[in-house]
C-alpha positions in Angstrom: 131.8 -14.9 -47.7 133.4 -14.3 -51.1 132.5 -17.0 -53.6 133.9 -15.5 -56.8 135.7 -12.7 -58.6 134.4 -11.2 -61.9 137.0 -9.4 -64.0 137.3 -7.7 -67.4 138.3 -10.2 -70.0 138.3 -9.2 -73.7 135.9 -6.3 -73.0 133.5 -8.5 -71.0 132.9 -9.0 -67.3 133.5 -12.7 -66.8 134.1 -15.0 -63.8 132.8 -18.2 -62.1 131.0 -19.2 -59.0 131.8 -22.3 -57.1 130.4 -23.5 -53.8 129.9 -27.0 -52.3 126.7 -27.5 -54.4 126.9 -24.8 -57.1 129.4 -24.8 -60.0 129.0 -22.1 -62.6 132.4 -22.2 -64.4 131.5 -19.5 -66.9 129.5 -16.5 -65.6 129.1 -13.1 -67.2 127.6 -9.7 -66.5 125.7 -8.2 -69.4 124.9 -4.5 -69.1 121.2 -3.6 -69.4 120.4 -0.7 -71.7 117.0 0.7 -70.5 115.3 4.0 -69.9 113.3 2.4 -67.1 114.6 3.6 -63.7 113.7 0.2 -62.2 115.7 -1.8 -64.7 118.7 -3.7 -63.4 122.2 -2.5 -64.1 123.3 -6.0 -65.2 121.8 -9.4 -66.2 123.8 -12.4 -64.8 124.3 -14.9 -67.6 125.9 -18.4 -67.7 126.5 -21.1 -70.3 124.0 -23.9 -70.1 124.7 -27.5 -71.0 124.0 -26.7 -74.7 126.8 -24.0 -74.6 124.2 -21.2 -74.9 124.2 -18.0 -72.7 121.1 -18.0 -70.5 120.0 -15.4 -67.9 120.0 -16.7 -64.3 119.8 -13.4 -62.4 120.1 -9.6 -62.3 121.9 -6.9 -60.3 120.8 -3.5 -59.1 123.0 -0.7 -57.8 122.6 -0.1 -54.0 124.3 2.3 -51.6 125.5 1.2 -48.1 123.7 3.2 -45.4 126.8 3.1 -43.1 129.6 3.8 -45.6 128.0 5.3 -48.6 129.8 2.7 -50.8 127.9 1.8 -54.0 127.7 -1.9 -54.8 125.6 -4.3 -56.9 123.0 -6.5 -55.3 120.8 -9.3 -56.7 120.3 -13.0 -56.9 121.0 -16.0 -59.0 118.0 -18.3 -59.5 117.4 -21.4 -61.6 115.0 -24.4 -61.5 118.0 -26.6 -60.6 118.8 -24.6 -57.4 116.9 -25.4 -54.2 116.4 -21.6 -53.6 117.7 -18.3 -55.0 121.3 -17.4 -54.1 121.4 -13.7 -52.8 124.7 -12.1 -53.8 126.4 -8.7 -53.7 129.3 -7.5 -55.8 131.8 -5.0 -54.5 134.3 -3.2 -56.8 134.1 -1.6 -60.2 133.9 -2.6 -63.9 137.6 -1.6 -64.4 139.0 -3.3 -61.2 136.7 -6.2 -61.2 134.2 -7.4 -58.6 134.3 -9.6 -55.5 131.2 -11.7 -55.3 129.8 -12.2 -51.8 126.8 -14.2 -50.7 124.6 -13.9 -47.7 122.0 -16.2 -46.2 118.7 -14.4 -46.2 117.3 -13.5 -42.7 114.3 -15.5 -41.9 111.3 -13.2 -41.4 108.5 -13.8 -39.0 105.6 -12.0 -40.7 103.2 -12.6 -37.8 105.4 -11.5 -34.9 106.1 -13.6 -31.9 103.4 -16.1 -30.8 102.2 -15.4 -27.3 99.9 -17.7 -25.4 97.5 -15.9 -23.1 94.5 -17.1 -21.2 91.0 -16.4 -22.4 89.9 -13.0 -21.2 93.4 -11.8 -20.2 95.1 -8.6 -21.6 97.6 -10.7 -23.4 96.7 -11.6 -27.0 96.7 -15.2 -27.9 97.4 -17.1 -31.1 99.8 -14.5 -32.5 97.1 -12.0 -33.4 94.5 -14.4 -34.8 92.1 -14.1 -31.9 90.9 -16.6 -29.3 90.6 -20.3 -30.2 87.2 -21.8 -30.9 88.3 -25.1 -29.4 87.6 -25.9 -25.8 90.0 -27.7 -23.5 88.5 -31.0 -24.7 88.9 -30.1 -28.4 85.2 -29.5 -28.9 83.9 -26.4 -30.7 82.8 -23.7 -28.3 81.2 -20.3 -28.7 79.8 -20.9 -32.1 76.3 -19.8 -31.0 74.3 -22.1 -33.3 73.9 -25.6 -34.6 75.9 -26.7 -37.5 72.6 -27.3 -39.5 71.4 -23.7 -39.1 71.0 -22.0 -42.5 73.3 -19.0 -43.0 71.8 -16.3 -45.2 74.0 -14.9 -47.9 
């Protein structure tokens, strides 16, 4: 979904972002001059309540795997936001940019949780091994009393 346009105004790339809960009426892209290949192409800046420009994000060039189109990708983040806003900009410095946002895909780092029975071929607990709790909730399979001294 497009949430903004950023265009050349008096030699600067300026625009605004407005959503239901975010209102950035003055937003700018400041080119980054760096020899570091990992540096962003632009810093995203906005005016704060004291009318000072502050950085709230950065953009890096990316290339679409399917079309080969070059675009800018990054995020806007600020302590006042509940979470970073992932954005992509499509266009050019001369023509201006369309700002699109996307909801990040939730990632399951552990894979699907499968419940198997003890001793079966199906892993249980999502890869964390078998439970040490019995059906009644008591500790099982520990092999020693809780007062046993464990050498270090």
